VOGU-3710 file (C-alpha; in Angstrom, 3 decimals, decimal comma):
1> mgekdrqsqt> 11,680/-20,039/-17,804  12,077/-23,247/-15,773  14,433/-24,141/-12,949  16,846/-25,829/-15,353  17,102/-22,668/-17,440  17,631/-20,614/-14,325  20,468/-22,853/-13,145  22,184/-22,725/-16,523  21,999/-18,922/-16,617  23,186/-18,547/-13,050
11> mtdylyidta> 26,235/-20,692/-13,709  27,122/-18,836/-16,926  30,802/-18,011/-17,257  31,806/-14,548/-16,176  34,952/-12,468/-16,337  36,274/-11,368/-12,947  37,949/-8,003/-13,422  40,608/-7,126/-10,881  43,554/-6,094/-13,044  44,220/-3,438/-15,661
21> atlqqflden> 44,467/-6,213/-18,274  41,054/-7,741/-17,521  39,496/-4,280/-17,377  40,914/-3,562/-20,832  39,504/-6,891/-22,054  36,065/-5,828/-20,819  36,375/-2,474/-22,578  37,569/-4,059/-25,838  34,693/-6,555/-25,851  32,057/-3,875/-25,281
31> reiswmgfdt> 33,006/-0,934/-27,467  29,882/-1,113/-29,646  27,201/-2,207/-27,189  23,731/-0,640/-27,205  22,662/-1,777/-23,707  24,100/-2,901/-20,389  22,579/-4,030/-17,121  24,435/-3,433/-13,899  24,212/-3,496/-10,128  26,592/-2,756/-7,280
41> efvgekrfyt> 27,478/-4,331/-3,960  28,670/-2,000/-1,241  29,199/-1,733/2,487  27,593/1,227/4,238  27,229/-0,086/7,760  29,421/1,412/10,495  30,910/4,041/8,180  30,060/7,480/6,859  31,584/6,945/3,422  30,001/3,996/1,660
51> llcliqvite> 32,579/1,536/0,288  31,931/0,377/-3,286  32,992/-3,289/-3,385  31,726/-4,859/-6,629  30,085/-3,804/-9,871  28,232/-6,533/-11,742  27,646/-5,937/-15,462  25,810/-7,830/-18,185  25,938/-6,978/-21,889  25,198/-8,780/-25,146
61> ngiyiidsie> 28,816/-9,951/-25,040  28,998/-11,478/-21,577  28,798/-11,204/-17,812  31,401/-9,331/-15,796  32,253/-8,649/-12,167  34,415/-5,597/-11,538  36,339/-5,669/-8,266  36,225/-1,999/-7,338  38,322/-2,555/-4,226  41,240/-3,935/-6,214
71> lkkldafyam> 40,771/-1,503/-9,109  40,818/2,186/-8,264  40,929/3,592/-11,809  37,502/3,008/-13,339  37,208/6,141/-15,472  36,634/4,133/-18,651  33,719/2,274/-17,048  32,272/5,498/-15,684  32,398/6,917/-19,214  30,102/4,054/-20,307
81> iedpsivkit> 27,588/5,016/-17,607  27,595/8,572/-18,992  27,399/7,447/-22,637  23,907/8,384/-23,903  24,099/5,798/-26,708  24,046/2,912/-24,202  20,855/2,028/-22,317  21,683/1,340/-18,668  19,275/-1,160/-17,064  19,011/-1,263/-13,274
91> hagendyrll> 16,534/-2,180/-10,575  16,162/0,403/-7,787  19,250/2,068/-9,195  19,116/5,312/-7,220  21,649/4,199/-4,604  23,924/2,850/-7,346  23,832/6,146/-9,234  24,388/8,188/-6,092  27,386/6,032/-5,207  28,865/6,299/-8,701
101> kieggiipkn> 28,322/10,057/-8,561  30,449/10,167/-5,397  33,078/7,730/-6,696  33,413/8,994/-10,256  31,746/12,387/-10,282  29,439/11,203/-13,080  25,836/11,815/-14,049  24,254/8,731/-15,696  22,568/9,006/-19,075  19,917/6,914/-20,881
111> lfdtqiaagf> 18,547/4,902/-17,976  15,872/2,282/-17,603  14,951/1,298/-14,063  12,781/-1,815/-13,803  11,458/-0,857/-10,365  10,120/2,444/-11,669  8,789/0,836/-14,847  6,940/-1,783/-12,791  5,115/0,974/-10,898  3,649/2,226/-14,184
121> vgynypisfr> 2,193/-1,167/-15,157  0,357/-2,041/-11,960  2,964/-3,214/-9,454  3,258/-1,569/-6,055  6,175/0,834/-5,850  8,757/0,107/-4,655  8,707/-3,601/-5,571  11,717/-5,756/-4,764  13,774/-7,305/-7,533  13,049/-10,781/-6,172
131> klvaselnin> 9,261/-10,273/-6,298  9,371/-8,748/-9,773  11,448/-11,625/-11,144  9,069/-14,119/-9,548  6,010/-12,421/-11,045  7,345/-11,686/-14,530  9,671/-14,672/-15,085  8,319/-17,289/-12,654  11,773/-17,632/-11,077  12,339/-17,710/-7,327
141> lgkgytvsdw> 15,603/-16,106/-6,257  17,334/-16,764/-2,972  17,971/-13,938/-0,534  20,574/-15,366/1,805  23,283/-12,886/0,864  21,243/-9,698/0,930  23,570/-8,501/3,695  27,058/-9,856/3,193  30,682/-8,983/3,835  31,444/-7,709/0,353
151> esrpinqkqi> 34,654/-6,095/1,557  36,466/-9,359/2,349  38,586/-11,074/-0,268  38,428/-13,532/-1,891  34,744/-13,352/-2,778  33,184/-16,785/-2,279  31,079/-18,581/-4,869  27,800/-18,149/-2,983  28,331/-14,397/-3,013  29,163/-14,546/-6,727
161> kyalddiiyl> 25,941/-16,451/-7,417  23,898/-13,875/-5,484  25,639/-11,014/-7,297  24,981/-12,588/-10,705  21,307/-13,187/-9,911  20,961/-9,407/-9,587  21,880/-8,822/-13,239  21,220/-11,833/-15,458  17,461/-11,190/-15,587  17,631/-7,437/-16,191
171> kklwellvdk> 17,473/-7,550/-19,995  14,444/-9,850/-20,054  12,639/-7,656/-17,501  13,485/-4,591/-19,582  11,964/-6,153/-22,702  8,818/-7,358/-20,943  8,220/-4,076/-19,152  8,798/-1,987/-22,278  6,135/-4,070/-24,047  3,679/-3,493/-21,198
181> lnemdrhdwa> 4,457/0,219/-21,033  3,837/0,551/-24,756  0,556/-1,361/-24,494  -0,614/1,051/-21,769  0,807/4,095/-23,594  2,990/4,913/-20,583  6,494/4,423/-21,919  7,072/8,181/-22,158  5,788/8,621/-18,592  8,239/6,043/-17,268
191> ieemkkyese> 11,189/7,525/-19,133  10,241/10,995/-17,868  10,349/9,703/-14,301  13,702/7,979/-14,849  15,179/11,176/-16,287  15,364/12,616/-12,763  18,513/10,537/-12,235  20,146/12,353/-15,176  19,988/15,772/-13,516  22,873/17,267/-11,567
201> dyykpiphke> 20,335/18,916/-9,247  18,957/15,531/-8,189  22,228/14,679/-6,445  22,587/17,943/-4,570  22,054/17,524/-0,823  18,819/18,975/0,553  19,627/21,423/3,365  18,415/20,245/6,783  16,600/17,275/5,235  16,715/15,189/8,404
211> afsnsmiynl> 15,469/17,967/10,641  12,578/18,880/8,355  11,651/15,207/7,960  11,170/14,982/11,725  7,554/16,032/12,357  8,550/17,095/15,863  10,155/20,272/14,504  6,770/21,842/13,687  5,659/21,694/17,331  8,771/23,050/19,054
221> rpknqlflir> 9,653/26,499/20,303  12,064/28,342/17,952  15,066/27,798/20,226  14,429/24,045/20,305  13,803/24,002/16,554  17,207/25,551/16,017  18,798/23,085/18,426  17,252/20,176/16,499  18,683/21,519/13,227  22,091/22,002/14,831
231> lyqwriamae> 22,024/18,566/16,460  21,512/16,862/13,115  24,307/18,981/11,609  26,589/18,099/14,511  25,869/14,376/14,046  26,690/14,545/10,328  29,925/16,455/10,926  31,039/14,061/13,664  30,236/10,989/11,563  32,091/12,395/8,558
241> rknyskemvl> 35,157/13,273/10,610  35,405/9,810/12,136  34,033/7,901/9,110  31,440/6,338/11,390  27,787/5,847/10,615  25,525/8,557/12,034  23,810/5,967/14,217  27,174/5,067/15,777  27,729/8,712/16,711  24,225/9,331/18,080
251> pgkyispitr> 21,360/6,854/17,598  18,302/8,547/16,115  16,050/7,337/18,931  17,813/9,709/21,347  17,371/12,861/19,262  13,774/13,484/20,323  14,269/13,204/24,121  17,448/15,282/23,963  15,690/18,021/21,974  12,618/18,078/24,192
261> nigsgraalk> 14,611/18,215/27,448  17,649/20,315/26,518  15,963/23,474/27,802  15,629/21,985/31,286  19,378/21,839/31,675  22,112/19,413/32,628  20,276/17,630/35,441  17,226/16,837/33,331  19,378/15,290/30,622  21,595/13,402/33,038
271> nhrrlpngim> 18,676/11,854/34,902  16,521/11,054/31,872  15,951/7,302/31,987  15,877/6,959/28,183  19,211/8,673/27,601  22,378/6,600/28,117  24,866/8,013/30,619  27,800/7,299/28,321  26,576/9,480/25,470  25,344/12,252/27,733
281> skymdeflal> 28,574/12,368/29,745  30,645/12,472/26,563  28,680/15,114/24,691  26,671/17,020/27,329  28,758/20,188/27,088  28,576/20,205/23,279  24,794/19,750/23,311  24,296/22,574/25,816  26,575/24,850/23,775  24,534/24,126/20,638
291> yekdpapeee> 21,383/25,057/22,521  22,679/28,282/24,066  24,467/29,703/21,037  22,693/32,696/19,506  21,239/32,158/16,023  23,210/33,403/13,044  21,333/35,420/10,349  21,167/32,398/8,033  19,727/30,326/10,868  17,090/32,978/11,498
301> avlasipkae> 16,061/32,622/7,850  15,767/28,842/8,212  13,603/29,222/11,314  11,359/31,709/9,520  10,745/29,136/6,784  9,316/26,538/9,184  5,498/26,470/9,001  3,807/27,268/12,276  1,806/24,447/13,811  -1,852/25,386/13,779
311> irptgqetim> -5,024/23,821/15,051  -6,971/23,327/11,844  -10,665/22,704/11,442  -11,410/18,985/11,546  -13,250/19,243/8,247  -10,154/20,480/6,420  -8,084/17,554/7,665  -10,822/15,166/6,578  -10,986/16,694/3,091  -7,234/16,183/2,561
321> emlsllikik> -7,543/12,585/3,735  -10,432/12,077/1,337  -8,479/13,543/-1,582  -5,558/11,256/-0,768  -7,932/8,299/-0,895  -9,343/9,469/-4,235  -5,803/9,482/-5,626  -5,275/5,917/-4,373  -8,602/4,796/-5,875  -7,692/6,313/-9,252
331> cnqeklsngl> -4,272/4,612/-9,123  -5,858/1,249/-8,312  -8,422/1,564/-11,078  -5,848/2,551/-13,691  -3,049/0,216/-12,516  -0,485/2,811/-11,544  1,340/2,675/-8,222  0,248/5,343/-5,758  3,717/5,131/-4,218  5,221/6,201/-7,524
341> lvygsgikkm> 2,742/9,009/-8,128  2,991/10,865/-4,835  5,992/11,900/-2,797  5,494/11,132/0,882  6,989/14,443/1,978  4,784/16,417/-0,422  1,547/14,844/0,792  2,630/15,192/4,434  3,314/18,878/3,908  -0,053/19,342/2,184
351> kaddqyfdek> -1,780/17,705/5,144  0,099/19,964/7,560  -0,342/23,215/5,614  -3,612/24,116/3,877  -1,822/26,785/1,828  0,791/24,428/0,368  0,409/22,573/-2,914  3,027/20,176/-4,290  3,505/21,532/-7,812  5,060/18,250/-8,980
361> latgwrgkfl> 1,544/16,806/-8,927  0,438/19,274/-11,622  3,365/18,846/-14,028  4,558/16,204/-16,463  3,032/12,741/-16,405  1,573/13,291/-12,920  -0,503/16,220/-14,123  -1,754/14,223/-17,115  -2,693/11,268/-14,940  -4,511/13,214/-12,214
371> genligwlrn> -6,381/15,547/-14,558  -7,623/19,098/-14,082  -10,473/18,367/-11,652  -8,458/16,432/-9,093  -5,552/18,869/-9,324  -7,997/21,739/-8,839  -9,459/20,103/-5,757  -5,992/19,521/-4,304  -4,832/23,032/-5,062  -7,986/24,668/-3,601
381> rkdleidmqk> -8,864/22,118/-0,933  -9,408/24,777/1,725  -12,362/25,989/-0,370  -13,951/22,531/-0,750  -16,916/21,136/1,096  -18,367/17,627/1,107  -22,108/17,071/0,953  -23,131/13,536/1,974  -26,469/12,870/0,280  -28,675/9,791/0,294
391> dqcvirmvdv> -26,986/7,900/-2,534  -23,996/10,035/-3,431  -21,169/12,175/-2,126  -20,898/15,642/-3,677  -17,680/17,667/-3,662  -18,142/21,361/-4,398  -16,248/24,604/-4,153  -17,385/27,010/-1,462  -18,140/30,482/-2,808  -15,296/32,707/-1,636
401> l> -15,918/36,447/-1,517
//
């Protein structure tokens, strides 16, 4: 598609929906559709609750922009997202689906995400929409309005153009990627991966996710571990109450020095050169109270679940690194994104704990791709040894009595 074609598509007429009448027109025009592409624009900076500002939609019948600030009743549109007879095409749609889950209480059905699909046909995951469009369609999109004031009204024409660029190429990408997936016999794999967005469990919050994602927690004393968990909980509660972003309440860069020095008392925190006096003066008493409070029974259970930091044999660490590289080599050879195959947290936990195995790697399309041998090595890596010979590297299981 040439530049002329791109310009003509970008300037295609659209229906701006900001009244009950225009919303009804959209619904009437799209009662029998089999597919729709959509994207959202939202503002999440400086607030706890993300504000949904626009929803851009493309169907076989036209292009639409739904003003979700002006229109508060979007139940009929949300019903389309849940309709399993309509394919919903997105790119990196996770944030969109999470936001619609909060706004409308809905679980999407029958999805096709072009970012996920691209990872199954040789692109790095996650690939940006702009790079995928450039590679597949030979079209270069602008990026000047990636961060924009979508809350202000009226929306200007440059913002409209950027918003439309995010949807008008979705159908063509869908068609091209489906063809490639079918050629590689991976269409079922891609759909299996996309199905995760259709599960209620996927949208449930993970308890203490921030604390357990901070590698520092595995090297702290139990009292400091509990303080770290409480500090993250405190930050979330404060941000929610004020509808501020968490970073506005307490920047993440201060969490580590506060946690490491809280046991040394008020003076150590007050005189720490990396901790701002304003924050420490305002919240010092609350931080100290969080640290000194005795653990509740449920907190004791959380602490007991934290793996103990251990000094592991160097060889074991090397074996896990080698297995990670073998996975990457297999992905490169077979044109599947390593970033799509493995979950960062799962691999990190496997590197930190020789007893842990991420069972997701042995199920579904991941298990089929990796195969029995590689899964067996990962699962029993503590029993592996590497023999470097003259012209080959031999991996074997150690005999365990």
